[in-house]
N, C-alpha and C positions, 0 to 999 in steps of 0.2 A: 504493499500500499504505500502510495506517495505520499510526502509530507502536507501537499496542497489537500491531496482529498482526507487525511487525518486532521487536516486543521478546519476544513468545512464542516465536516461531521462531527467536530467536537464543539464549533459556533453553533450548530443548529441545536445539538443539546442543549447547549446554556440558554440559549434564546426559547427553547420550548420550555424549559426551566424557569425562566424570568416570565413569562407571560403570565401565567396562573397568578403569582405573587401580584403582579402591578394589577390584574383584575380583582383581585382579595382586596387589593389596596385602595382601589376605586369603590369597592360594595363597603369597606368598611366606612371610606369618606362621607359614601352618600348616607350610611347611617349614624355617621357624626352629626351632619346636616341637621338631621331629621330630631335627632337629641337635642340637638344646640337649638332647636324651636322650643323646645321649652325654657330654655334662658330667655328668650325674647317675653316669654309672657310672666316670667318672676322676677325679672330684672326693673329696679326702678327706673335705671335710666337706659332708655330703649337706643340709645348712641353703642353703648357698650355692645349692646349684645348682638345688634345689626352688624357693627365692625367684624365682628366674629365671624358672624353668618358671610358675610361680602368677601372676607380673606378667605375662606375655607372654602367658598362657591368658584371662587378665582382661582385657587391650588388646583380646584379639582380639574378647571381645563387645563391648566398646565400638564396635570399627568394625564390626561387623555391626549393631548399632541406628543408626549412621550411615547406612550401605547400606541398610537398611528404610527411613528417612526420605528418602534421595535416589530411590530407587525409590517408592514414595509419591507424591512430587511430580511423578514423569515422568506418571504413570497418571492422577493425580487433578488436575493441575494448579492443585495449591498446596501449602504446606506444613502439616502435620500435626502441631497443637503436641503431639498425644500421642506422637508418634514423637519429638520433639525431647526432651521430657519423660522419656519412657523411656530415651533415651543419656545424660541428665544422671543419671539415678536409676541405671542401671549402673554410670556414672563414680565416683559416689559411693560405691557399695556397693564397690567396686574401691577406691578408696582405705583404704575400711575395713578390708577384708578384708586388704589390702597390710599397713598399721600394725596389725592384731592379728596377723598371722603374724611382719611382723618385732618386736615388742614394742616400739614405736616411737611409741604413741601416748600423748597427756599427757591429763587428764581435761576440758581446757578444749576440746581439738581434737576429740576424741569427742563432748561436748557440743554441739559449732558444728555439726559433719558432722550429729549426729541431727538437730538442729534443721533444718538443712538440707534432708535427707533427709525432714523431715515437712514442710515447705512444697513439697517438689516433688511429693509424693503429695498433699496437697491439690490443689495446681495440676491434676496429672492426675486427679483425681477429678472437679473443677468443668469439666475439660476435656471429658471423657465425658458430663457432664452438661448441659450448654449445647453439646454440636457442633451444628455447621450443620446435619448430615445428620439428628440428631434431632430439630431442633427443626423441620427442613420434615416429617417423617414426622409428628409432631404436629400442624401444622397442617393436611396431607392429612387427617390424622384428624379434625381439628374441619368441615373441608370436609365431609366424607362424612356426618358426625353431623349437620349442619346440612341436609343435601338430603334427609334420612330423616325 
């Protein structure tokens, strides 16, 4: 057995073991959100309870994006940079929303997060434009046009 085949099989086994744990973490996160609803009713300050629910909900979105990345790797045997960038964008948006909700953002922090978000958006656009799948599609179209 070649080292590359052994590597791929090992990575497949590891990914197969990670996915159920991430799904379990999502289920626990959803259960935690439901349990935190009790804090909304019991809390004197609704701001603190909603702050916790908003933070936990946005964190769930980050985990969902990472799970999409893992499943994408499992399906096509390569890591799609768009899924990783999507997770980073969701994380940045999460930080912005939490900061805005908590009224705890400085102008420099907002500016730096905005610049980071703009950079991630540009990277995502470039990743889609120069995707290996899209480049293969164009090269197949060129071959067909030359044959005609």
